[in-house]
N, C-alpha and C positions, 0 to 999 in steps of 0.2 A: 451533567453539561457544564459548560464554562460560565463562569460568572461574570463575564463581559456586559458592559450595561450599554443598552441603545442598540438598534438594529444596525445604524451605519457603521458603529466602531468595531463589531465583530465580523462584518461582511468586509470591510475594508482590509483588516488584517488577515483574513482568510486569503483574499484577493491578493495581498502581498506576498504571503507565504507561498502560495500557488505559483505566482509569477517568479518568485526566487527559485523555486524547484526546478522550473524549466530553465531559466538561465543557468543554474549550476550544472544541470544534467548536459546541455548544450556544450558548456565550457570544457566538462571532463571528456566527452565525447572528442573533441578538437584534441584536447590535450594527450588523450590515450589513444587515439585514432582508432576508437571503437568502444561502444558502449549500449547498453540498452535503453536508448534514448527516446524511442517512441512510447514506451511504457510509461517514462515518466512524463512525457507530454500528456498522454490521455489520464493518467491517474492524478495529476497534480492536484487538481480542484478538491477529489474525493480525500486524499490525505492531509491537505491543507483544512477541511471541515472536520475531519476526525481529531486533528492535533489542537485545533484552535477552538472547538465548540462542542464536539460529540463527546469524546473520551473525558471521563472523570478518573483522571491521573495526578499523582503528586509529583513534586520536582524530582528531576533526575538524581540518581544516586551514584552515576558513573563518572570516570574523569571526562574533562571537556575534549581532551585529545586521547583518544582509545589506545591503550597499550598494545604492543604486538601481538601476534596470536600465541599464546601461552599452553596451548593444547586443549583437549577435549576436557570438559568441566569433571573435576573429580575432588575428591576432599583436600581442602586448602586451596583450591582455586576459586576465587570467589567472583572474578570479573563473568559477568554473563551480559548478552545484549540487552537483554530486558531491563537491565538498572536503568537504561537510559529513559524508560518509561516510568521511572518511579517506584516507590516501594510497593511489595506484594501485600497490601493491607486488605483485610476482608472488604471495606467498602469501596476500594478503587477497583477501575476496570482492568481488563488484561486485552491486550492486541496481539493476533497471530498472524504473521504475513505468510500467505500460503505460498504465492507466487515468488520465490526467493529471487529471482531474476529481476524482480522489482526493487531489490536493495539500494539500487542508486537514488530513487525516488524518496525511499524512506530516510536515507542519510541527509538527503538535501532539505527534508522537512525537519528534522532534527536541527540542522543548522539554523534554518531559518526560524525557528522558534526558541532558540537559545540552549537548547539542550546538548549541542556538541560543537566545536570551534570550527570554525571555517578551516583552518589549516589541515584539520583531519582529513579533508577530501584529497591532499595530496598524497595520502598513503593509499587512495582507491586502487585496489588491483594490484599493489605492490606486493612482492615475494615477502612472507612473513607478517603481513599485514592482516589485523582483524577486520578491516574495511574491505571485505571481499565483493568482486563484482557479484557473486551468487551468495547470498549471505547465509549463515548458519547460526545457530545459538549462541555464539561468542560474538557475533557480528552487532554493531550498534543497533538497536531498536527491533531486533528480532529475539523472541523469547524460545523459539524451537527450530530445530532443523527439520524442514519439513519434507526431503526428500524428494519423492515422485509428487506430480501434482495430485492435488486433492486429499493429501494426509492432513492438512491442518484442519481441515473441518471435522475429520474423525477426533485429531487430537482435541480439538474444541469442545467436541461432546464431552468427553472424558474431563476435561477441566471444570465444565460447567456443571455436569452433575456433582462431581465433588464439591463445587462451591454450594450448591443446593443442600447437600448432605450437611454440609459443616455450618449452614445457616448465613453464608455470606452473601451481602446485597449487591456485591460488585457483578458488572457483567462481563462477558466474554465476546470482543469484537472481533471478526475475522476479515482480511482483505484478501481477495481472490482474483483471478483473471479468468475470462469468459472460456480460454482454452481448457481450463480444468474441468468443464462440464462436458467434456468428449471422454472423461474418466468416469468409469462405473464406480469408483469408490465414493466419488463426490455423492451421487444419488443413494448409495448405502446410507452414507452418512447423513444426509438430509432425512431419510426414514426414520433411521434411529433418534435424530434429535425431535422430530414430531412425535415419535412414539412414546418418548420420556417426558414429552411436555416441557422441553427445556427452552422457554422463553427467555433464559437469561442471555440466550444467544443472538447476535445480530452480524450480518454478513453482507458486506459491500461487495460487489462484483465489478470490475472494469469489463464492460462490454464493448469493447473497441474493434470487435470483428475481424481480428488479426491472430495468427498463431505461426509457429517456426515454418510451416510449409505453404504460407499464402491466406486466403480468406478462409474464415471458419465456414462460412456458407458453401464453399467448394470442396473442403478438405472433409469435413465430417459436420453438417450441418445441426446446429444445436437449438434452434427456434422450432416453436415457439417457447423461449425460455420461462416466461410468466406462467404459462399453463402447466408447463412440466414441474415447476417447483411447487406449484398450488397442488397439483396431483399428488406429490410425495408428502403433503402436510404442512408446509410452511405458509405463512403469511407473506405476500409480495408485495411490493411497491417498485414501479417502474419511475425512473428519474432521468432528466437529462443531466449527463455526468459533469456538465461544467457549467450547471446553474446551482451556485452556491447555496442560496437559500434554500431551493428544493432539496439537495442533498443533506441539509441540516433537518429540515421538516420530517424528511422521510425516518430519519432515527427516532421520532417521536409517534409513530404510527403503532396503534394498538396490535398486539398480537398475543394476548393472553393464552397461555397453554401451547403456542407454536413457537418456532424460532422465526425471527426476522430476516428476510431476504431482500435487499435492495438492488435492484438491477440498473447500474450506472451505464446508459447509453452514450459512448466517447467517439472523439476524433483522435486517431494515433499521431495526428499532425498538428494539434491544436498549440496555437502559439508559435508555432515555427512552420509558417506555410510554405517555405522551401521545400520540405520534406514530401509535398503532396506529389511531386513529379516521380518519386521514388516508390509510391505505392503499387502493388501490396508487398514489396519485399524490405519490410521495415522491421523485421523482428531483431537483428542486430544491424546498427548502424556503422558503416567505416566508410570513409571518405575515399574516393577513387583516386585523387590526383591534388596538385597543389592549387590548381584553380577552383576545384570545388571547395577545398578547406578555406581559402581566402574569401570566397562567396560567404561562406558559413560564419567565418570571425566577422565579417561585416554585418551580418545580421545579429551577431550575438550584441556587437557594440551597441547596436541601435535599440536591443532589448534592455540592455544594463543600463541604457539613458532614460528609460522609462520606469519610473518607480513610483509606488504608492506611497 
């Protein structure tokens, strides 16, 4: 956990980071005329709490401005996205991003916490850039290429088991989307985590109720999520995904012998209420015309005036 002193100080910092994530994601959506905006809006508070309070990580080991894509990891290529989360020391935590299309929210979190330069976002989704729209292991803040949904939880199990065998004290945290709970691999992974008693794994899930084809309850109902995760052997905590203190305290829930799953119920238009009119079609936001762009630019200016 972070060593910030005083409840007010860390909550104010987390709120500042969350607001910054939302501002930067909307700004990129306007600049690029297309982005995974709603995912950044729903997850901003979760990622802010992770980076300012929950994760026990060291200083970034990566350049403030990410280099261009240099090819897949290989001998002699030392730059990895995980370097932005500090050294891989035995006592430090690891963060695995499962839903790679949330990359814009992670990049913004890195900028807001001083781990990446704001100018790096100008390379977002540009040809040859490592700051990709859908991140991979060379992208800032990402340790692994997660491929199909649900894979990172399985990967976390392997990393966590290896860490336990090596006597490492650091935890493995996973950030997931609720759409991944439609994938069978997710449930196989939870079952394996519970079977091996991997209580060094913690999972934050952004339950925003939306996926690419619409509302999860219409496309493939996944509720009751808490009961399902508990049935597969996890310790489960349900939280308001926009309540910073609740998100932080959930990480300290007892779960000896079991993985911890934190279900964060969120709003995919949080902080940008204009998006409410476009629900449920929010998986990828692209503006329709200049009038709409102007409306959102005005909204962004108001957001940027309000700083913590």
